[in-house]
C-alpha positions, 0 to 999 in steps of 0.5 A, a space after each residue: 761039577 760038570 754043566 751040561 747045556 742043552 741045545 735052547 742054552 747054546 742058541 741063546 749064548 749065541 745070539 747074545 751081542 755083548 753091545 747094547 746099540 739099542 740106547 743109541 738108536 735114533 742118535 747121531 754115531 761114528 762108525 771107523 772100519 777096517 780100512 780106514 773108512 769112516 762114516 757117520 750117521 744115525 743108527 737106524 738098527 741093527 743086529 748080534 752081528 754087528 750089521 748098522 742102518 745109518 741114516 743120513 750117513 757121511 763118508 769122511 775122505 782120507 788123504 790120498 796121499 796118506 790113507 790113514 789120514 783124513 781130510 777135510 772133503 766128505 761125501 753124503 752117502 745117505 741111507 746105508 746098511 754097514 756090514 758088521 765084519 768090517 766094524 772095528 770102531 762106534 762111538 757117538 757124535 756127541 762128545 768126541 773129539 781128536 786128542 794129540 797122541 799121548 804115546 809120542 814123546 812132544 820134542 820141545 822149541 
């Protein structure tokens, strides 16, 4: 049995996003980007390409010696638009905590 999709059906499938970020509107989220940058802010809007609008945005600065390591320093950015193609991870700010890497064997003493 062959399924034939007309142009409208193809257009609907293309526009659907697998992420439902609407439940995070007006809530604080944390975003990680390609290249290692991280920021947090209140999600004000988004589109199917995962372009994000964040308000009250704070960027977490990286260690100049180790670009993958964050420092305690932050930078206030305010209202920003984050390009969806550079977004790697989106998570709620509440309930997020860093855990030790479970794949690294701990050495005793």
